[in-house]
N, C-alpha and C positions, 0 to 999 in steps of 0.2 A: 739550701734554704729549708727551714723547718716547716712542714706542712701545716696548714691551718685546719684545726679540727672542725667538725660540723657545728658543735655548740658555739664556738667562737664566731663562725661564719654567720650563724643565725641571730646573734645578739643585735638588738636595736637599742639605741640610746636616745632617750627623751630628756631634754633639759627643761626643767620647770623653774621659773623665777617667781617666788611668792612676793607680792607687793601689796602692802596695806597703806591706806591713806591716814588712818587714825593713830599715828605715832604720838606717844605722850610727850616726848622731848622735841619732836620736830614734825608736826602734822604736815602731811602732803609732801614729804621728802622725795618720793619716787618721781614726782612731776616738777620738783624744783629745778630751775635751770642751772646747769653746770656748763659754762661757756654759752653756746647758743642752743644746747639740746637739754631735754630733761634727763635727770639722773638715770631713769629706767632705760632710756635709749642707749646710753653709754654701755650699760650692763648688757643689754640685748645684743648690741652690735659686736661686742667682744666675744660673747658666748656663741653667737651665730657663726663666727669665723672658724669654729672648730669643725673640721671636715668629718670627724667621726660621728657627729650627731645626726640622728634621723630627723629630729624636729626640735624646735625651741618654742615654748609658750610662756606667757606671763599669767600667773594665777592671782586674781585680785577680787576684792569684794566691793570695789568702788568704781562707779561709772566714769569718773574723771580719769582714773588711771587706764581703764579699758579704752576710752576714747583717745588718750594720748598715745597708747601703743598702736592702735589702728592708724592713727594719723601719720606715724613714721613708717608704716608698712609692716609692722610686726604682727604677731598673733597673740591674742589674749583670750582667756576664758573667765567668765564670772563664777565665783564660788561664794559659799555662804559666809556670813559675817560673824558667826559664832564659833569659829574654830579656835581651839586653845593655843595653837602654835602653827608655824609655817609648815611643819611636817604633816599635820592633819590636812592643811590646805592642799598640799601636794597630792595626797591620796585622792581627794575629790577631783582635782584637775586631771590626774592620771586616768581615773575611771571615765571621765568625759572624753578624754583623748582616745582611749582604747575603744570606746563605743563608736567612734567615727573611723576606726582603723581595724575592721573585723579580720583583716588578713594577718594581723600581728598578735601572737600569743603572749599572754602575761608572762609565762615562764621564760620567754626570750627577751623580756624588756628590762633594761637598766634605767633607773630614773636618777638624773643628776640634779641636785638641788643647789641653786646659786641664789644668794640673797639679792634682793632688788636694790640694796643700798651699797653695792660693791662696784663702783664704776670703773675700777682699774683691774678687774679680774682679767687674766690673760688666757687666751685659747690654749696655751701650753698646759696650764693648770687643769683645765677641763679634760684635756687629752690624758694627763696623768691619772686622773680619777677613773677614766674609762679603762685604761690599761691595767688598773688594779684587778679587773675582773678577768684578765687573762689567767689568773690563778683560780681554779674552780671552787676553792673553799672560801672565797671572799663573799661575805654577806653584805658588808658595808665598806665603803672606801672614804678616806678623808686625807687631808694634807697636814704636813708638819714643816715648820721652817726653823732652821738652827739659829740659836743665839750665837753671836760672834763676840770677839774680844772688844769690839767697839761698844757693845752693850755694857751696862753697869749692873752692879748687884741689885740696885733698886729696880731696874727693869726686870731682872730675873725674879725678884721677890714680889712683884706686882700681882695681887690676887685677881685683877681684871684681865690678866694674860694667862689663860690656862696652859699648863704644860702637859707633855705626853712622854711616856716611855714605851718602847716596843721591843719585840724579840728579834732574833736573827733573820726571821722570815718576814719582817716588817708588819707583824701583827701587833696591835695595841695591847699593852699589858695594863696600863692605868693612865687616866687623865686626872689632873689635880690642879687646883688653884695654888697649892703649896709648891715649894721647890722639890722636884723629883729628878734625879736621886739626891738624897741628902748625903753629902760627902763627909763622913765622920773622920775626925782627926786632921782635917785640912782647913786652914783659915778660910772664912767665907770670901774674903777678897781675892782668893785664888781659884775659886770654884769654876769660873768661866774659862780659865786657862788650863785647868787640870782635868776637866770633864766635858762631856757632850750633853748639851741641853737643847730641848726642842720646844718651841711654842706651837700650840695647836692652831691650825688655820681652819675656820669653821665653814668649809665647803664639804659637801657630802654627795655620795652616790650610793644607790641601794638597788639590790635586786627587787623587782616589783612586788613579789610575794613577801619578801622580808619587810619592805616599807609598810605594807598593809598590816603585818603582824605586830610590828613594834609600836604602831600607834594605839594598839589595844592593850599594851602592857601597863600595869599599874606602876606608879612611881616607886623607885627602889631606895633602899637605905642610903647607899653612897650618893645617888643622885640628889636626894633630899639634903644630905649633909653639905654637898659642894655646889648644888644648883647647876649641875652639868648633865644634860639629858643623855649624852652618850654613855655615861656610866650605867644607866638603866639597861642599855643594850649589852654592855659587857657582862653585867651581873646576870643577864638572862642567857648568856652563852653564845652570843653572836660574834662572829669573827670580823673585826674591823681592821682592814689593811691600810697601811699608810704609804704615801709617796712623799718624797722630799721636794719641796719647792724652795727656791732662794729668792723668790719675788715677793716683796711686801705689798699687801693690798690695804686699802683704807676703807673702812666702813663708815658711812655717813649717818651718825646718830643725832647730831646737833647742827645748828647753823654755823657754828665755829668749824666743824668738820668740813662743811661745804666750802667755806672760805679757804681752808687748807687745800682742799681738792682743786679749787680754782687756781691756786698758786702752782700746784703740780702740773695741771693741764697746760698752763702757759709755758712751762719749761719743756714740754714734749714736742 
């Protein structure tokens, strides 16, 4: 058996679930009922089942979400309401958590960021993110899911589904809303059967110091062109390592998404 080095042994994993009430398309979605439980409880329960985690907290700016999390026995922290994005909210939540855990050093901490509208996130996916940091050069970890022959060219060409390509060491080369790679001289209706394509799954984990640094970065040209935050990190030289998941997750952005999630829940 390969010995566990000291750096691996000392790592701590904190899962932070950012959750806002004021969503434009679906206000209050974290506390909307899915089955008999609020959406945020489904997320929290699945993430909490990952044994690798040191702790799990919900980061919110709304007392209704805070109260809902405490009501089902979860942990929540209140954060400011003026954050630009969930990544910034994670930094504030991380700092509050570290302040109450003086025995844990920032350099040993990995922060796992799971969105509060992903009720079907699986513990195995969280574990995959954690294990990306077994490689010491990993700054950021995320997931990719392969397209299959049951997908259509329209699915592949959908700009709302970001794609990713990576190298032989599973390090991201590029994310794009366009189809990558472009298969020159091959008919488009054969691309899915002649090549490997991967959709990006928007779950992340970061070394704590990296998380702090990337929130201070200015928007980059590729990010502004594609409206994909992870391109900013690539352009600034950070190593993003990928793990492959075959599990589809459903983000709840609208009331229609909630109804679809209810249908899935009834089949489980």
